[in-house]
C-alpha positions in Angstrom: 105.0 86.8 97.1 108.4 86.5 95.5 109.2 88.9 92.7 106.8 91.7 93.7 108.0 95.3 93.4 106.3 98.2 95.2 107.0 101.9 95.7 107.7 102.9 99.4 105.3 105.8 100.1 106.1 106.3 103.9 108.5 105.1 106.6 108.0 105.2 110.3 111.6 105.0 111.6 110.6 104.7 115.3 108.6 101.6 114.6 110.5 100.4 111.5 107.3 100.3 109.5 107.2 100.6 105.7 104.1 101.7 103.7 104.0 100.7 100.1 101.7 101.4 97.2 99.8 99.6 95.7 99.1 96.8 98.2 101.0 93.5 97.9 99.2 91.0 95.7 100.4 88.2 98.0 100.9 89.4 101.6 104.4 88.8 103.0 104.9 87.4 106.5 107.7 87.5 109.2 109.8 85.1 107.1 109.8 87.3 104.0 113.0 89.0 102.9 112.8 92.2 100.9 115.6 94.2 99.1 115.4 98.0 99.4 116.7 100.1 96.5 117.6 103.8 96.5 118.4 105.2 93.1 121.4 107.6 93.1 121.1 108.7 89.5 118.9 108.0 86.4 118.9 108.2 82.6 115.9 107.3 80.4 114.9 107.2 76.7 113.8 104.9 73.9 115.7 101.9 72.5 117.2 102.9 69.1 118.5 99.5 67.9 119.7 96.0 68.9 122.6 94.0 67.7 122.3 91.4 65.0 122.6 88.5 67.4 119.4 89.4 69.3 116.5 87.0 68.8 112.8 87.2 69.8 113.6 85.4 73.1 117.2 86.6 73.9 118.9 89.9 73.6 122.0 91.2 75.5 123.0 94.3 73.6 120.8 97.4 73.1 121.5 100.8 71.7 120.5 103.7 73.9 119.2 107.1 73.1 121.5 109.9 71.7 121.1 111.7 75.1 123.0 108.8 76.8 126.3 109.6 78.5 129.4 109.6 76.3 131.6 108.4 79.1 132.8 104.8 78.7 131.3 102.4 81.4 129.2 105.3 82.7 126.3 102.9 83.4 128.2 99.8 84.2 127.0 98.3 87.5 123.6 100.0 87.2 120.2 98.4 86.4 118.2 99.0 83.2 114.4 98.5 83.2 112.5 98.1 80.0 108.8 98.9 79.7 106.1 98.9 77.0 106.5 97.9 73.3 107.5 94.3 72.6 109.0 93.5 76.0 106.7 94.4 78.9 108.6 95.2 82.1 112.1 93.6 82.6 115.1 94.6 84.7 118.7 93.6 84.1 122.2 94.5 85.3 124.4 96.5 83.0 127.9 94.9 82.8 129.4 97.0 80.0 128.7 100.3 78.3 130.4 101.8 75.3 128.1 104.5 73.8 125.6 103.8 72.5 125.7 100.1 73.4 124.7 98.7 76.8 125.4 95.0 77.5 123.2 93.3 80.1 123.2 90.0 81.9 121.2 87.9 81.9 119.8 88.6 78.4 116.3 90.2 78.0 113.8 87.5 77.0 112.6 89.6 74.1 113.9 91.6 71.2 113.3 95.3 72.0 112.2 97.5 69.2 112.1 101.3 69.0 108.8 101.5 70.9 110.4 100.1 74.0 111.3 102.7 76.7 114.1 102.2 79.2 115.3 103.7 82.5 118.7 103.2 84.0 119.3 103.4 87.8 122.4 103.1 89.9 121.2 101.7 93.3 122.4 101.4 96.8 120.6 98.5 98.3 120.1 96.4 101.5 118.3 93.2 102.2 116.2 93.0 105.3 113.6 90.8 106.9 110.4 92.7 107.6 107.5 91.8 109.9 104.3 92.2 107.9 101.6 91.3 110.5 101.0 93.7 113.5 99.4 92.0 116.5 97.6 93.4 119.5 98.6 91.8 122.8 98.4 92.3 126.5 99.9 95.6 127.9 103.5 95.3 129.1 104.6 96.7 132.5 108.1 98.0 132.8 109.8 98.2 136.2 111.0 101.6 137.4 114.4 102.4 135.9 117.4 103.2 138.0 120.2 105.7 137.4 123.7 104.3 136.7 125.4 107.7 136.3 124.8 111.3 135.4 126.7 114.1 133.7 125.8 117.8 133.3 123.3 117.1 130.6 122.6 113.3 130.5 121.3 110.4 132.6 122.5 106.8 132.1 119.7 104.4 132.9 119.0 100.7 133.2 116.0 98.5 134.0 115.2 94.8 134.1 114.3 93.3 130.7 110.5 93.2 130.3 109.1 89.7 130.0 105.9 90.0 132.1 102.6 91.3 130.9 98.9 91.4 132.0 97.9 88.1 130.3 94.2 88.5 130.4 91.9 86.8 127.8 92.1 86.8 124.9 95.8 87.4 125.1 96.9 84.4 127.2 98.9 82.8 124.4 100.7 86.0 123.2 104.4 86.6 123.8 105.3 89.1 126.5 109.0 90.0 125.8 109.6 93.6 124.9 111.2 94.5 121.6 111.2 98.3 121.8 111.2 100.8 124.7 110.4 104.4 124.8 111.6 106.9 127.4 110.2 110.3 128.3 111.7 113.0 130.5 110.4 116.2 132.2 112.3 118.8 134.0 111.3 119.1 137.7 113.8 121.7 138.9 116.0 124.3 137.3 119.8 124.4 137.7 119.2 126.8 140.6 117.1 124.0 142.3 113.9 126.0 142.0 111.0 123.8 141.1 109.4 124.0 137.7 105.8 125.2 137.8 103.5 122.6 136.1 106.2 120.4 134.6 105.3 118.7 131.3 106.5 115.4 129.8 108.5 116.2 126.7 111.2 114.6 124.7 110.8 110.8 123.8 113.7 108.6 122.8 113.6 104.9 121.8 115.8 101.9 122.7 115.9 98.2 121.7 117.9 97.3 124.9 117.2 97.7 128.6 119.7 100.4 129.1 120.1 103.9 127.5 121.7 107.3 127.9 119.1 110.0 127.9 121.1 113.0 126.7 120.5 116.5 125.5 118.9 117.6 128.8 119.3 121.1 130.3 122.6 121.5 132.1 122.6 121.0 135.9 118.8 120.7 136.2 116.7 117.9 137.7 114.6 115.5 135.7 112.1 112.7 136.1 112.3 109.8 133.5 109.7 107.1 132.8 109.6 104.1 130.4 107.0 102.2 128.3 107.5 99.1 126.1 105.9 97.1 123.3 106.5 93.7 121.6 107.5 92.9 118.0 104.6 93.2 115.6 102.6 95.1 118.1 102.1 98.9 117.6 100.6 99.4 121.1 102.8 100.5 124.0 102.0 99.3 127.6 101.7 101.3 130.7 104.3 103.9 131.8 106.6 102.8 134.6 107.1 104.7 137.9 109.4 107.7 137.4 113.1 107.8 138.3 114.4 111.2 139.5 118.0 112.5 138.9 119.9 115.8 139.3 122.5 116.5 136.7 126.0 117.3 137.8 129.1 118.9 136.1 132.0 117.2 134.5 132.1 116.3 130.8 131.7 119.0 128.1 128.2 120.1 127.0 129.3 121.0 123.4 128.9 118.5 120.5 131.2 118.4 117.5 129.8 119.2 114.0 130.7 116.8 111.2 131.7 118.8 108.1 132.0 118.0 104.5 133.1 114.5 103.5 135.7 113.8 100.9 134.5 111.4 98.3 135.5 107.9 99.5 138.8 106.7 97.9 139.3 103.4 99.8 137.9 99.9 100.3 138.5 99.8 104.1 138.5 103.3 105.4 136.8 106.7 105.3 138.2 110.2 106.0 136.2 111.9 108.7 136.2 115.7 109.2 134.5 117.8 112.0 134.8 121.0 113.9 134.1 122.1 117.5 134.1 125.4 119.4 137.2 126.5 121.3 135.9 129.6 123.1 135.2 128.7 125.8 137.6 125.7 125.7 135.7 122.6 126.8 137.0 119.9 124.5 140.5 118.5 124.1 139.8 114.9 122.9 137.4 112.9 120.8 136.3 109.4 120.0 134.2 108.1 117.1 131.4 105.6 116.6 130.3 103.9 113.4 127.5 101.5 112.3 124.7 100.8 109.9 122.1 102.8 112.0 122.2 105.1 115.0 120.8 102.4 117.3 123.6 100.0 116.6 126.9 101.9 116.6 130.3 100.6 117.7 133.2 102.7 119.1 136.2 102.9 116.8 138.8 101.0 118.8 142.4 100.0 119.0 144.3 97.2 120.7 146.8 98.2 123.4 148.9 95.5 125.1 146.5 92.8 123.8 143.4 94.7 125.2 140.8 96.1 122.8 139.7 99.6 123.9 138.1 102.8 122.6 140.5 104.8 120.4 140.8 108.4 121.8 142.2 111.2 119.6 143.8 114.2 121.3 143.0 117.5 119.5 146.6 118.6 119.4 147.4 115.6 117.1 144.6 115.9 114.6 143.1 119.5 114.8 144.0 123.0 113.6 142.7 126.0 115.6 141.2 129.0 113.7 141.1 131.6 116.5 139.3 134.2 114.3 136.4 131.8 114.0 136.6 130.4 117.5 136.7 126.8 116.2 139.1 124.0 115.7 138.9 121.7 112.6 139.8 118.1 112.9 140.3 115.1 110.6 141.3 111.5 110.8 140.8 108.1 109.1 138.4 105.5 110.4 140.0 102.2 109.3 139.3 98.5 109.3 135.8 98.9 107.7 134.0 96.4 105.5 134.3 96.7 101.7 131.4 98.3 99.9 129.4 99.3 103.0 127.5 102.5 103.9 128.2 103.7 107.4 126.8 106.3 109.8 129.6 108.0 111.7 129.4 110.1 114.9 132.0 112.1 116.9 131.9 112.4 120.7 133.7 115.3 122.4 135.4 115.0 125.8 137.9 116.4 128.3 139.7 115.1 131.4 136.3 114.6 133.2 134.7 112.4 130.5 132.8 112.5 127.2 129.5 114.0 126.3 127.1 111.2 125.4 124.9 112.6 122.6 127.6 113.0 120.0 127.5 114.9 116.7 124.7 114.5 114.2 125.5 111.4 112.2 127.3 111.7 108.9 127.1 109.2 106.1 130.1 107.8 104.2 130.7 104.6 102.2 133.7 102.4 101.4 134.4 101.3 97.9 134.6 97.9 96.1 137.7 98.5 94.1 139.5 95.4 92.8 141.8 93.5 95.1 143.3 90.9 92.8 146.1 91.5 90.3 146.3 90.7 86.6 148.2 87.5 85.9 150.3 86.1 83.0 151.7 89.5 82.0 153.5 88.9 78.7 155.6 91.0 76.3 154.9 90.8 72.6 156.7 92.4 69.6 158.8 95.6 70.0 158.1 98.1 67.2 159.6 101.4 66.0 157.0 104.1 66.3 158.1 106.8 63.8 161.7 107.7 64.8 164.7 106.1 66.3 163.9 107.2 69.9 160.2 106.3 69.9 159.6 102.5 70.5 156.6 100.6 71.6 155.8 97.1 72.8 152.7 94.8 72.8 151.6 93.8 76.2 149.0 91.2 77.2 147.6 89.9 80.5 144.8 87.8 82.0 142.0 89.8 83.6 141.1 88.8 87.3 137.8 87.1 87.7 135.2 87.3 90.5 134.2 90.2 92.8 135.0 93.0 92.9 134.8 93.0 89.1 137.5 94.5 86.9 136.8 96.5 83.7 139.6 98.9 83.3 143.4 99.0 83.6 146.5 101.2 83.3 150.1 100.3 82.8 152.9 101.7 85.0 156.6 101.9 84.0 159.9 102.3 85.8 162.6 103.7 83.6 166.2 102.8 84.5 165.3 102.0 88.1 163.3 105.2 88.6 159.8 105.5 90.3 156.9 103.9 88.6 154.6 106.2 86.6 151.6 105.8 84.4 152.3 105.3 80.7 149.5 105.6 78.2 145.8 106.0 78.9 143.1 104.0 80.7 142.4 100.6 79.0 138.8 99.5 79.1 138.1 95.8 78.6 136.1 92.9 80.0 137.9 90.3 77.8 139.5 87.3 79.6 142.9 88.2 77.9 143.6 91.9 77.5 146.1 93.3 75.0 147.5 96.8 74.7 150.2 98.7 72.9 152.6 100.7 75.1 154.4 103.4 73.2 156.9 106.3 73.8 159.7 104.1 75.0 163.3 105.2 74.3 166.1 103.2 72.7 168.6 101.7 75.1 166.5 102.5 78.2 165.6 99.7 80.6 161.9 99.5 81.5 160.0 97.5 84.0 156.3 97.4 83.1 153.3 96.3 85.3 149.5 96.3 85.1 147.1 97.9 87.6 143.4 96.9 87.8 140.3 99.1 88.3 136.6 99.4 87.9 133.9 102.1 88.1 134.0 102.7 91.9 134.9 106.1 93.4 136.1 109.2 91.5 138.9 107.4 89.6 138.1 103.7 89.6 141.6 102.9 90.8 143.4 102.6 94.2 144.9 106.0 95.1 148.3 104.8 96.2 150.1 103.2 93.3 152.8 101.7 95.5 150.3 100.1 97.9 147.8 99.1 95.2 146.9 95.4 95.9 146.2 94.9 92.2 149.6 95.7 90.8 150.9 92.8 88.8 154.4 91.3 88.6 156.7 93.2 86.3 158.1 92.4 82.9 161.4 93.9 81.6 162.1 95.4 78.1 165.0 97.3 76.7 164.3 98.6 73.1 167.5 98.4 71.1 166.4 98.5 67.5 167.5 101.0 64.9 
């Protein structure tokens, strides 16, 4: 079934089940890999022209509609899809855009005319292996869970991994290992220890492992918890286990932090996390963070102390500001050491001297960037020229553009004058040439300049690393002292 594209019409997150339309022409199986795309913005129109080097079987440069963005490289890194006219349906990656020309690779296998429509998307994507066949098997039986610990509003549970099932015909050959558990709780007694009349089973949570923290329960009350399980590729759950009973006790705070607005990501390896929590009554004085690709697989943000890796705990006095008129404190810190160009879910857990609450904040979403990491090489001075008066000189500068990923398509030049701090000179230089050249003007006679090149691309709000001094792409310097007349 390779090459098929379908629209996702529904998603069942609890069972990780996708529904697409129309049906697959060739059905995938459990070895199939699919790539999921989510468009973050779009532009569409009709092709207005092609460059002269286009042929009936190969075309890399097309002219977009007059409504296309005027910003240079606005669509670089996106995907353009042609439809209708002379080309049918084809999708290609845009590697350069200077209005109105979009350059793609690999070339379209046609020569688009003005009847061909196009759409441009910038996607976030992920590759996953999906099960495509759902089986019915023998019902699983889960042993009664046991309580590991309790807090004022949560129960920590574990149970033996489920590998046994009722293997009656025709299921004798089906696997019996559980892949997903569901847990359900009901309140049996109020915090006053009075029994609940006609208690009902309520909240359900899911787990892929044989231990879980069942949180968000009513403070100081008593609960019964039961478990059921199912296998991979089987939508039917087995029988409920015997119930485990627990009474919640005091200790950790009951309040959860609230993740607030995110700054636009500026870094390849870190994100800046903001949150707030109530201070009246004061229950919380410390926090820790968790991050991951989904809420079922999150890691604690950690640090290494005396050679031992442990959860990183932040004290509110170090990272928070109290706003007494609002009865809140607002906090912020960096989460570092992350993978380049990755979307993360982030959660904040609140605590005090007695421990941490176990539910955490609602998850926030943030992504790292894929700014360049390699420097330009072979930075070379050319001719020095007089630019209109005796105090305005310029110099030709050339360098070799770094290759590979992350790609580089823009630059700026920084200068240090007579040993001073480096600052930008001139504007942004857009180029995907192997060797880039630029004219750097406004240099003064008799002043000593050190010049260097910084690399960027289309990532983030600026396309460049925010800290010029720590920028990994800064090149070696060249020296020039204009002394003409």
